[in-house]
C-alpha positions in Angstrom: 34.7 -22.0 4.8 32.2 -24.4 6.1 32.9 -22.9 9.8 32.2 -19.0 9.2 28.8 -20.3 7.4 27.9 -22.5 10.5 28.8 -19.1 13.1 26.8 -16.7 10.6 23.8 -19.2 10.9 24.3 -18.8 15.1 25.1 -15.3 15.7 21.6 -15.5 12.9 19.8 -17.1 15.4 20.5 -15.5 18.2 19.9 -12.2 16.6 16.2 -13.5 16.0 15.7 -15.0 19.3 16.9 -11.3 20.8 14.5 -9.4 18.1 11.5 -11.8 19.9 12.5 -11.3 23.0 12.9 -7.6 23.1 8.7 -6.6 22.8 8.6 -8.9 26.1 10.9 -7.3 28.1 9.6 -4.0 26.8 6.4 -4.5 28.2 7.2 -5.5 31.8 9.3 -2.4 32.1 6.6 -0.1 30.7 4.1 -1.2 33.0 5.7 -0.9 36.0 4.6 3.1 35.1 0.9 2.5 35.4 -1.9 1.2 37.1 -5.6 0.9 36.0 -8.4 0.9 38.2 -11.9 -0.3 35.9 -15.1 2.6 36.8 -17.5 0.8 34.1 -20.8 0.9 35.4 -23.9 -0.9 33.1 -23.0 -0.2 29.7 -20.6 2.6 29.9 -17.1 1.2 30.2 -14.2 3.4 31.8 -11.3 3.6 33.5 -9.1 5.3 35.1 -5.2 5.0 34.4 -2.5 6.4 36.7 1.0 7.4 35.7 3.1 7.3 38.7 5.1 10.3 37.9 2.3 12.7 37.0 -0.3 11.9 39.9 0.9 15.4 41.9 1.1 17.1 38.5 -1.1 20.4 39.3 -1.2 21.6 36.3 -2.5 18.3 34.6 -1.7 17.2 31.3 -2.6 16.1 27.6 -3.0 12.0 27.0 -4.0 9.6 24.1 -4.9 6.8 23.5 -4.6 4.4 20.1 -4.7 0.6 19.2 -1.6 1.5 16.9 1.1 1.5 18.2 2.9 3.4 15.3 0.6 5.4 14.3 1.7 9.4 13.3 2.0 11.5 16.2 -0.3 14.1 14.1 -2.9 11.6 13.7 -2.9 11.2 18.1 -6.3 13.2 19.7 -4.9 14.4 22.5 -7.2 14.7 25.4 -7.1 16.7 29.1 -6.3 14.9 31.9 -9.0 14.2 34.7 -8.9 14.3 38.6 -10.2 11.5 40.8 -11.6 11.7 44.0 -8.4 12.0 45.9 -7.0 14.8 43.6 -4.6 12.7 41.9 -4.0 14.0 38.3 -5.1 10.6 35.9 -5.8 9.5 31.9 -8.7 7.6 31.3 -10.6 5.8 28.8 -14.6 7.1 28.8 -16.8 4.7 26.0 -19.6 8.0 26.4 -16.2 10.3 24.8 -16.0 11.0 21.3 -12.7 11.5 21.5 -12.0 7.4 22.5 -14.4 7.0 19.4 -12.0 4.8 17.8 -10.3 2.6 20.5 -11.1 -0.4 21.0 -10.8 -1.8 24.7 -11.3 -5.5 23.2 -8.0 -4.9 22.0 -4.3 -3.1 23.2 -4.2 0.4 23.6 -1.2 2.4 23.7 -1.1 5.9 25.8 1.0 8.7 24.9 1.4 12.1 27.1 2.0 15.0 24.9 5.3 16.4 25.9 6.4 13.4 28.1 9.4 11.1 26.1 8.8 8.0 28.7 5.2 8.3 28.4 5.1 7.4 24.0 3.1 4.6 23.1 2.9 2.7 26.5 0.8 -0.1 26.5 -1.9 0.0 28.8 -3.8 -3.6 30.2 -7.4 -3.2 31.0 -8.1 -6.7 30.9 -6.3 -7.3 34.3 -7.6 -3.8 35.9 -8.8 -4.2 39.3 -12.4 -2.7 39.7 -13.4 0.3 42.0 -15.7 -2.0 43.8 -12.6 -4.8 44.5 -10.5 -1.6 45.7 -12.9 -0.7 48.2 -13.7 -4.5 48.8 -9.7 -4.8 49.8 -10.2 -2.0 52.3 -13.2 -3.7 53.9 -11.8 -7.1 54.1 -11.7 -8.3 58.2 -14.9 -6.4 58.2 -17.8 -7.7 55.7 -19.0 -10.4 57.9 -18.9 -9.1 61.4 -17.1 -11.1 64.2 -15.6 -10.9 67.6 -13.2 -13.5 69.3 -14.5 -14.4 72.6 -12.4 -11.8 74.3 -11.2 -9.5 71.8 -11.5 -6.4 73.4 -9.2 -7.2 76.4 -6.5 -8.0 73.4 -5.0 -5.4 71.0 -4.6 -6.1 67.0 -0.9 -6.7 67.0 1.4 -4.4 65.4 0.5 -5.2 61.6 -3.1 -5.2 62.3 -3.7 -8.6 62.6 -6.3 -9.8 64.9 -5.1 -11.8 68.2 -7.1 -14.7 68.9 -8.1 -15.8 72.2 -10.7 -18.3 72.9 -13.7 -18.8 70.2 -14.6 -16.7 67.1 -18.2 -15.0 67.7 -20.0 -13.9 64.2 -22.0 -11.4 64.6 -25.3 -11.8 63.6 -28.5 -10.0 63.1 -31.5 -11.4 64.8 -33.9 -11.0 62.3 -31.4 -12.3 59.4 -32.2 -15.9 58.6 -28.4 -16.5 57.5 -26.4 -19.5 57.0 -22.5 -19.5 57.8 -19.5 -21.3 56.4 -15.7 -21.1 56.9 -12.6 -23.0 55.6 -10.0 -22.6 58.1 -6.1 -22.8 57.4 -2.9 -22.7 59.4 0.5 -21.2 58.1 2.2 -21.9 56.8 0.4 -23.4 54.7 1.3 -26.5 52.2 -0.8 -24.6 49.6 1.4 -21.6 48.8 -1.1 -19.4 47.9 -2.7 -18.7 51.7 0.7 -17.8 52.7 1.2 -15.2 49.8 -2.1 -14.1 50.7 -1.2 -13.4 54.3 2.2 -11.2 53.5 0.3 -9.2 50.7 -2.3 -8.4 53.8 0.9 -7.7 56.1 1.8 -5.2 53.1 -1.3 -3.4 52.8 -1.9 -3.3 56.9 1.6 -2.0 57.5 2.5 0.1 55.1 -0.2 1.8 53.5 0.5 5.7 54.7 3.5 5.3 53.0 3.1 3.3 49.4 2.4 5.5 46.9 -1.2 4.9 44.7 0.5 3.2 42.1 1.5 0.7 44.6 -1.4 -0.1 47.0 -3.8 -0.4 43.4 -0.9 -3.0 42.7 -0.9 -4.6 45.5 -4.9 -4.6 46.1 -5.2 -6.1 42.4 -2.5 -9.4 43.4 -4.0 -9.5 46.5 -8.1 -9.7 45.1 -6.6 -11.8 42.4 -5.3 -14.4 45.0 -8.5 -14.4 47.3 -10.9 -14.8 44.8 -8.7 -18.0 43.8 -8.7 -19.3 47.3 -12.6 -18.1 47.6 -13.4 -20.6 44.6 -11.5 -23.7 45.5 -12.3 -23.4 49.3 -14.3 -26.5 51.0 -16.6 -24.9 53.3 -17.4 -26.1 56.3 -20.7 -24.9 58.5 -20.3 -22.8 61.1 -22.1 -23.9 63.8 -24.0 -22.0 66.9 -22.2 -18.8 65.5 -19.1 -19.9 66.3 -15.4 -21.1 64.9 -13.5 -22.8 67.7 -10.1 -22.2 67.8 -7.9 -25.4 67.8 -6.7 -27.0 70.3 -3.1 -27.5 69.0 -2.9 -23.8 69.1 0.2 -22.6 70.3 1.0 -19.0 71.2 2.1 -16.9 67.8 0.4 -19.9 65.6 -1.3 -18.1 62.5 -4.3 -18.8 60.7 -6.3 -17.5 57.8 -10.0 -18.1 58.4 -12.5 -18.1 55.0 -15.6 -16.8 55.7 -19.1 -17.4 53.9 -22.5 -15.8 54.3 -25.7 -17.2 52.9 -28.8 -15.7 52.6 -31.9 -16.4 50.7 -32.4 -14.5 47.5 -30.0 -12.4 48.1 -26.2 -11.6 47.1 -23.4 -14.6 49.2 -20.7 -12.6 51.3 -17.3 -13.6 51.7 -14.9 -12.2 53.7 -11.5 -13.6 55.8 -9.9 -13.1 58.9 -6.3 -13.3 59.7 -5.4 -14.0 63.1 -2.3 -14.6 65.3 -3.0 -17.3 68.1 -2.7 -15.5 71.7 -2.2 -18.1 74.7 -4.3 -16.3 77.4 -1.5 -17.2 80.2 1.5 -15.7 77.8 -0.5 -13.2 77.3 -1.3 -12.0 81.4 2.5 -12.8 82.1 3.4 -10.4 79.0 1.3 -8.1 81.0 2.3 -8.3 84.5 6.3 -7.7 83.4 4.9 -4.6 81.9 3.3 -3.5 85.0 6.3 -4.4 87.3 8.8 -2.3 84.7 6.3 0.0 85.0 6.7 0.2 88.7 9.9 0.2 88.8 10.9 3.0 86.6 7.9 5.2 88.0 10.4 5.0 91.4 12.8 8.8 91.7 16.2 7.8 89.7 19.5 8.3 91.4 21.7 10.7 89.8 24.5 12.7 90.7 22.8 15.5 91.9 20.7 13.9 94.5 23.9 12.1 95.9 25.6 15.6 95.8 22.3 16.9 97.9 22.9 13.9 100.5 26.6 14.9 100.8 25.9 18.4 101.0 22.9 17.2 104.3 25.5 15.1 105.8 28.0 17.8 105.9 25.9 20.3 107.5 25.4 17.8 110.1 28.7 17.0 111.3 29.4 20.8 111.3 26.3 21.6 113.8 27.5 18.8 115.9 30.7 19.9 115.9 30.0 23.4 116.5 27.4 22.1 119.7 30.8 20.4 121.5 32.3 23.3 121.0 29.6 25.7 122.5 29.6 23.5 125.4 33.0 22.7 126.6 32.9 26.6 126.3 29.9 26.9 128.4 31.7 24.5 131.2 34.8 27.0 131.5 
């Protein structure tokens, strides 16, 4: 009897544990379908909600938002989807729209799409959304503070869009602008795993930008921005002297570096940027170029094919035949 009671208690505890864990699992699963961009400006709060399966819906769709996940269907207030600048059909929240008057964005929000059984009361996380300005920043990283390596024009970027570094980094500042520059250089792989992750994210964004879905781009960019901001805030800065950041003396071919940059101008907003560099030894690169030139020269020779050999054989046969005929003619003329 005691044994059966003990088993009953164990089973009850397991059921409670499963019930507690279930909402967390559902939340993680549903969030995979959504990506959010914060487009708020001034006192107006607004968000674009990207639903992966509905972005290309030419006719749009109807959606509803509520803070009550258990709200009855008849009490939902539906709104037509909007279209973003790229032509994607999106759900949205706009504080100036009266239909969203009862929705409190400081509390959990849930989304319904009319006629779509997969999107019924999915939780929308607005608090962790990337802003439209940050999304643009990700695209402009490496371009916000203009720089060149001393021989940048001679050497291309690698296959992932990372700069090949030969010589020093030169900051290209305007003559009429009095700015102070600082930097933090980190060699990879770094002890701080966040720098390694930042490089991986930048590589993914650069190399897969043409094949990624909109939601994938937004999620990758959100992850990149959060990590990038963390590193900027915790960086120990070194002053840039003579607008030059020297390549480390111990750099070898293929060594990777992340160089965080900071630009400060009096009475102006501080600008942050980053460079993702792959060290390139000039001698190694020149040898590669020379080898490629030799290969090109070799491949420009006419290839030896079966047809060309046959032509030579035919020509040889003709010459031999001519020699034989000539000898016969000489013998006959003597007789």
